N, C-alpha and C positions, 0 to 999 in steps of 0.2 A: 503492500500502501505507499504510495505517495504522496506529500501533499498537493494539491488541487493548486494548479497555476492559470490555466484559465477562466474566467469568467463570461457571464451570457449577460450583453444589453439589451436589454428591452425599453424599449424609447414609448413613455406613455403616450396615446391620444387621447387627446382632449376633442369635446365638442363644442363647438365653435358658437351654438347659439347661447351655451352658458357663460362662454367668455364675454361672449356679448353683454349679454343680461346683468353681469357684475361691472364690467366696467363702464355700462349705460348709469348704473344706480350709484353707485359709489367711486369717486377718485381715487383709483386704483389705475396702474400700466396693464396692459395686457400681458406683459408676462408675469405679474404677480396673479394677475385672475387666473391665467392658467393653471398656475402653480396651487393655487386654492383648490380648483376644479379635480387637479390630481390628488387630492387630500381628502376628496370625496366634499366639497364646501360648494354648493350647486345655487344660492342663492343670495342676492345682495344680503339680506338678514344674516344668515348665518356667518356672509364673509364678514361684515360689520361686527359681530362678536368674534368671530377670532382675531380679528387684528386687533381689535378694542376691547381685550376680556377685562369682565367688570366680576367685582366679589358679588354683586345681588344677582348675578347670574347662576350660581352653585345651586344645584338640587336642596330642597327641603330635608332634613335630616330624620325630618318624623318620617318618611317614607321608608324608610328603611327596618324593615320587619324586626321585633325585637327590640325596638328603641324606647317605647314608649315603659317598656316593664323595664329595660336596664332605668332610666333615667329616674323611674318613681323608685326603685330600689336605691341607689345611689342615691336621694333625695331623704331618704330614710334614714340612713346608713349615717347621713351629717347631722340628722335630726334628733338622732339617738346618742352620736359620738362612740357610733362602731366604730372599727379598721379597715381598711381598703387595701390588699395586695394587688400590687399593677404585676403583674406578671407576663411577660415578653420575651423575645426571643432575641438571641444573642447576633444579629445579623445590622446591619444599619437599620434598614425599617424597625425592628423588634426594641433598639435601641432609642432612635427617636419617638418611636412611640410610646416608650417607657418614660422618658424625659417631659413627654408632653404634657401625659397624664398627671403624673407625678406632680410637676410642676403647678400646672391648674389645680389638679385638689387640693393643694397647699393654699392656692390662693382664695380658694371658696371656704376654707373651714372643714376639709374632709380631711378627718384623720386616714393617714397612711404611707407606706413606706412599697417599696420594688423587690422581684425577684428574677433575677436573669440566671437561665441554666447555664450551669458550667460546660459546654460542647465535651467533654470529653470524659465528665463522670455522670452526667444525668442525661444528655442527647438532647433531639430538639424536643421542644415545646412541652404543655403539662406531662408533668412525672407524676410515677407513685412518691419516690423519693421526693422532691421537689414539695408537693400539695402535705406530705407530712412535714416539712420542714416550717412551713408558714401555719397552717393549721391553727396553732395555739397562737398564732399572732394579733389573726385578722378572722371575722365573720363576713365576710367577702371578698370573693376573688374574680377580678378583672383581665382575664386573656388578652394579649394585643400581639398580632400578626400569628397569634398561633392559637390552635384547641379546637378545628371545625370538624377535625378528625379523632377527637380524643374522647371518644365512647366510655370506654372504660373508666377516663380518670375523671369525667362527669360523675359517674356512680360515687366514687373514689370521695368526689368531694360532701357530696351528699350526705355518704355513713360519715364522715368528719363533721359532719355539721357545716358547711360551708357553703353560703350562696355565689353561685356561679354565671358571671357576665362574660361568654364569648364574644371578642371581636376579633375578628378576622379577613382574609379576603383569599384565602387558598382555593381550590377546588372541595367541595365538598364529597363525600361517600354519598354513598345510600344511605346511612342512618347517620342522624343528626345526634350529637349529644342532649341527652336532657339536662338543662341547666334552667336559670332561671330568665338569661335569655341569650337569645344568639344571633349574633349581629351579622350578616355579612351579603352582601350585594347579589352573590352569587347562589344562595339558598333556592330553594323551590321557593314560589309563591310570592318573593321581595316585589316589592311592585318601584324600588329604587330605581329611577332613570338611566343612570349611567352607573356602569358593571365593572371596571377596570381600575377602581380606588386601588392604590396600595395601603399598606397594613394602616401607616401613620394616619392614613386617609382617611380610614373607619375614623382612627382614635379622635379623629377634627370632628367629626362629626357627633359623634358622642359628647363631646365636650362644648360645642354649637347647642346641642340638643339641652343639655346640661344648664347651663348658661341661660339660656331662654327660658326652663320653666323656672330657676331660683329667680331669677329677674320676676317672674310672675309672682311669685311668691313673696316678694321686699325681701330681700336675703340680705342685696347690695345697700340697702337704707342705711346710712351711714358709714358707709366705706367703699374703696374704689372699687368700680365693676370691671374685670377684667377685658384686657382689648385682645380682640380674636389674632388681630391682624400681628400682633405681636409672637403669635407664636407661629407662624408661617413660612421661619425659618427652620423649624423642625421637619415640618410637612417637604417643607421642598429638599430638605437632605434624602430622607426617606425615598419618597418619588421616585426620584433619579437614581439613588439609588438601588433603587429595587426594580429600575428597568420596565416599568409599567407605562402602557402608552401614556404621552405627552397631548392629551387630546381632552374636551367638556370640563369637566372641573378639574383634574388633573391639571391643565393648562392654565387656570386661573390662580392656584394653589399658587404652582410654581411660579409664575409668570408674580405674583406678590411676593410669595416666598425669597426672588432670588434678590429682589430688593432690603426687604430685611435679612438676608446673608449679607449684603453687601455693606450694610449700616449699622449690622448688630452691636446691641451696646452688652453683650453678655460677655463675661469674663472666660467663659468657656469657650464661646464660640470665637472669640478675637485671638486665645491662644490656638485654637488648632490652626487658624489661618496664618500664624502666624509661622508653624513648624514646618507649614505646608508652600510655605511662601505667594502666601496669596494676599498680594495688597491692594489690586485695584476691583471693579465692581465683579462680583462674582456670578460667575456665567455655569452654565451646563456641562461643561468639559472639566472646571475648577472643580466644582461639584464632581465628577466619576471618575477625575484619576486623580486631585489630589486631595481633597477633605473627605471623602466616603471610606479610601483605601484605612486612611489611618484609625478613622472613626472603628471601623470593621477590623483593624488589625488584633485587637488584645483579644476578640471574642471568636478568632481564628485559633489563635496560638493558646492564650490562657485564660482571662476574665471580661467578657464584655462590659461589667460592672463599672470597670473602669471610664468607660466609653459614657454610660450615663451620669456618673459623676464628675464627667469633663463638660458634659450638657448643662448641669445642674448647678454645678460651683460658681459662687463671686464672688471671691478673694480672688485678684487677678496672680497672685506669683502662687497660688496650690494649685490654679488653674495651668499655667504655665508649667508646672513641674508634673503634671497630670499628662499634660500635652508633650512633652518631651517622652516621657512614656511609650506615649502611645508613637509617636514617630519611630522610638527605638524599633516598637516592635512589629512597624510597618518593614521594616530595613531587614529583619531576621524573617520576618514572612517573605519577602521578594527573595533571599536569597534559597531557605526551603522550595519554595515556590519554583523555582531554575530548577533543582537538585529534580526535582520531581518530574519537571518537566522532561529533562534530559533522561530519566530513566525510564518514564514513557513512550516517547519515542523512540528510545533504541529498542523495547521491548516490540514495536510496531514494525521497523524497520530490517529488523533480525529474524520475523518469525516469518515463512510463508504462507503458513497459512490464515494470515491474516489479507492475502494479496485476492481482492471481487468480493473481499466482506461490505457492506452497508453501514454494519455500525460499529463502534468498537466498546469494548467494554475489558477493561485491565481493573488487575487487583492486583496488592502487596501491601505487608505486614511492614514494609518500613516507608511508608508513606503518612504523613499526619493528615489526621480526617479532617483538621481544618483548614485545610489549602488545596483541598483536591479537586476543588468546585470551580476555584479560580483556574485550573490546570484542564478542567474540563471544557471550560471554554476559550483557554488557549489553541485544544485539540479539533474541537469543531473550527474553528478560524483557521485552521491549519489544510483540516482533511473536508471537513464541508459533510461530516455523517455526524449522528447521533451518537454520545459519548457518557459514557457513564463508567468512572473510576471510584474504586473501592478499598477503604482502608481496613486491612485484615489486623485483629487484637483476639486473644484467643480463641480463636475459633468461629469469630460471628465478625461481621462486615457491615461498615457504616459506609455508603456511596453517596453520592454527587451526581446529577448528569446533565448534561445541558444538551439541547437540540439546534433542528433550522426549519427552516420554513417547510412548510407542508408533512410535518411531522409531528403528531399531539405527543408529548414526550408521559404525560400522566398517562391520557388512554394505552400507549403502549405498556408502562410499568402496571397497570392494570391489566392487559391481558398476560402478565405474566407474574398476578399475586399470588401464584399458588407456589412459589420458587421464594415468596420475601416473606417476611416479618409482619413489616410494615413501611408504607411508601404516603406520599404526601407532596405536593406542590403545584403544579400547574404545564402548557402547555409548552413552555420554554424551559424548564427551571425545577428538577424535584429532588428530593431527598428518598433515601431509604435504607432500610436494613435485612441483612438479610443472615441466615446461618451459614459455615463458611460451608457445611456438606452440599449445599444448595447452591452453592457457586456455578459449577460446571453447566448445571442444569439452567442458569437463570442467562448466561452468555448465551446457549442454544436456542432458549427461547424466544431470547431480546433479538439476538439475529434473526431467526424466523419471520419475528415481528414485522422487524425492520423490511426485510427485504418481500414481505407483502405487502407493503403499504410505501415504499419507496420505488421510481422508475430512475433509469440511468439519467435522466435530465433534472429529478429534484436533486440528483448529489451533486451538481455545478452550481455553484452560487452565483447569482443573477444581480446584477445593477439595474436598476429601476432608474432610467432618465424621464428628467423631466422634458427635457428641448432639447434640440440640437440649434445651436448659437450659428453664427458668425463673429469673425474677433470684432469687427467694429462693436459686437453690441455688448463685449464685456467692459464694462464701464464704470465710473464711480457712484453713477444713478441707480446701477444694479444690482451693488454691491448693499446701498441702504435698503432699498426695496425690498430685496433678500432680508435684510436685518429685521424687519416689523414681521417676519414670520415667527422669527423665533419666540419663546425658547424652543433649541431640535433636541428631539432624541425621538426614541421608539415610538411610533404611530404619530411621530411628526419631524420625519428626516431631512435631514441639512437638502436642499435643492440641490439635485445633481444635474448639469448641463453634458456638453459633447462640443466638442471643434473637433473638425475633420481638417487632415490633407498640414498638419501643425510643419514648421520648420523648424528643429531646435538646433538654437544657433551656440548653446552652451550647454555644458552637465560640469557639474562640480557635486564629485562625489561626497559625502560625507557620513561620519563612522556611522556605523552600525546598520552598510545596506541601505540608508538613503542617501539622496541626493538632490539639489537645487538644479532645475533645466531654467533657462529663457530661450523665449519664442518668437521668432522673428512674426510683427505683423505689420501694414500698411501705418508708417507713421511712429514706429516702435518699436516695445519688446513689452513681453507679458512675462511676467516672473513665476515659478511654481516650483512645489515642493513634492516631493514624490516619496512619502513613507514606503519603506520594503519593497521599493520598485528596481533598486539600481542594477539587481541582479537583467531582471527584466528589458529594461531599457538597455543593456551595454549588449544584445542581440540585434536591437535593430538600426536603424539607419535611414536617413534621409525622411521626407514625409511621413509623418504619424497620425493615427485617431486619440485624442485623448479624452479621458473623460474623470469631470473635477467638477470641486465644490468651490464657490470663492468666497472669500472675505476679505477685511481690510488684517493686512499685519503689522504690528504695533511693536519696534524695538527702538532705545536708545532716543526717543522722542520724535522719530520720523515712523509713518504711518504709510503704507504703497498696498496695491489690489494683490491679492495673491489668489492662484489656483492650488488647489488641495488637490493631488491626483489620485484617482479611486482607481485608476486602469490607464494601462496605453498602449496599443496595437497598432501593427501594419493596416495603412487603408484598404479598404476593400474585402477587412474581414466579415464585414455585416455585421448590424446589426437588428433584431426583430422589433417587430411592433405590435404593443399590448394596450 
C-alpha cells in the first residue's frame, strides 16, 4: 500500500439563476454569489444571514428535547443548595464544555465541582469508577460531550441516588440511557432544527435556557446577570477543535466566539495564547493548530483537568505556569506522535498483505492510547482509507478511528459490533474498546465492510473546486470578498479555485518538502506556497494547472496576496464537473 499521490478535481457547477437572484437582492459580486450557492445558500435571505450572522438567529434552546426537565432539575438544585458534578470528556470539546458550565454555575449560585476521567485509568465517558468517586459529593451529575450511550452507567447513577442529566452530541445507540434528562439534538423525536452542535454547543444551549429560567424567577435581582456573549470563547474553542460543520448555529457561535478569544480578559486564555504564540486576532487556524493542541495535550498524556484549571484560572501567574505545563506536554505529544506514525508506516510498507486493502487497522502494545487518534488522522491524510489504530494493554485494546467522505465510520463499527466491547462516535471519528482475542476477527470484518461500501473512486481524494479563474481575476478585491465568508472549516471550506496554464517563473525550496513559487502573469507575478508539494512539483515542467485558496499573507508589517496551493498538475490532465 502506497500513499495516495493523485487527487480528483471536481469543479462545481452552479445555477446561474440562483447566482443572479442573490446578486440582484444583496450587494455582492457574482463570484461571492457563486461561492454561496456552492455552499447550498440559494436565496438572498439565507445569503444575508450567512454574511452577517446574528446571535438573535440561533435556535431556541428549549426546542432541545429534555431541556425543560434539565432546567427544572438544576433550578431545584440551586434552590435546595444541592451540589452538581459536571462530568466531562478529556478532549478540547469536553474540557471547554466543563469549564463553561462550572464557570456559569458558580456565577448563578449553584454549588458545583467537575470530574474529568483519566484516559488511561477510567477511559472515555461515564464509568463505574468515576461515578462512584463523585457519588458521595454530589446529588446531580451533568455529563458534557459524553453519556449518550451510557445505558449501564445511568442505571448505576440511579442506584447511587444520583440524578443524571446527559448532554451530548454523539450518535445515539438503539437504546437511550434512563436519566432525569437526555439532551442531544440527534436523539429520536428532538425538534431542535440544527443537528450538528459540538458538545460545548449543547452545553451552551443548556446555559442559555437556564439563565432564561432564572431570569424569569427573579434570581438576578440585586446581582449581575451573566453575559452569555462572554462564554462564546469557550464555545469557539470546543466547536473548532471538534471539527463539526461551521454552518447554522455553529457558524454564529464561532464568528462571535473568535472575537471573544481575540479580546478575552480571561487569564487562562491569555496565557494559552502566549505559549502558543498567538498575538493577533484569533482565527480558526490559530485555534485548530496552536491553541487546541496545547489544551488537548494534557488529556492525551496525563490529566485533562489541567486544561479545565487553566480556563478557569483567574490569577495570571498561576495561569502562566499551567500554560507552560500544557506547552511542554504538547511537545512531548508531538514526539510520541512522530514515533507512532513512523512505526505505523513501517508496518504498512513492509507488509505485502496490506496491498489492495480498502481499510487500515493496526495494533501495538507500544502505542500510547492518547495519541493514536491524531496518528489515525495522519494516516487518513496519507492513504485516504478509513483507519483504526489500537493500543493494546494487558490483552485489551483501546482504539481510535478516522474516516473519509463516503464511509460512515460509526455505521461500520456497528456492523462489527460483535467483535467489540463497546464503541461510540460519529461519521468521521470514533473510539472503541476490544478484547485482544477478537482483534484478528475485527480486522477481517472491518475490511469486509470497507470493501463492500467503498469503490475504487472513493479511495481517491477529491478537491471540490468552486470556480476556474483567469489570472486577472486573482485580485485584492477577490481576497477581501473571500474573507467575508469566514470563518472557514468543516461544512464551510475555504473557497478553492483553479488557474490553467500557469508558467512557473521561480521555485524556492523550503525545509520539509515545501516550496515557494512565483507564477508569471500579465503585468507582474503571483506568489504561491505549496506545503508538501516540493516532490510533486519537481517532476513538472513548463506550464501547469494549479488548485489553490487565496488569502492575505502578512509578515514583518508587509501584506501581499498569496495562493496556497492544494494541488498542481500538467495541463490537460482534466477535471470533472459536479
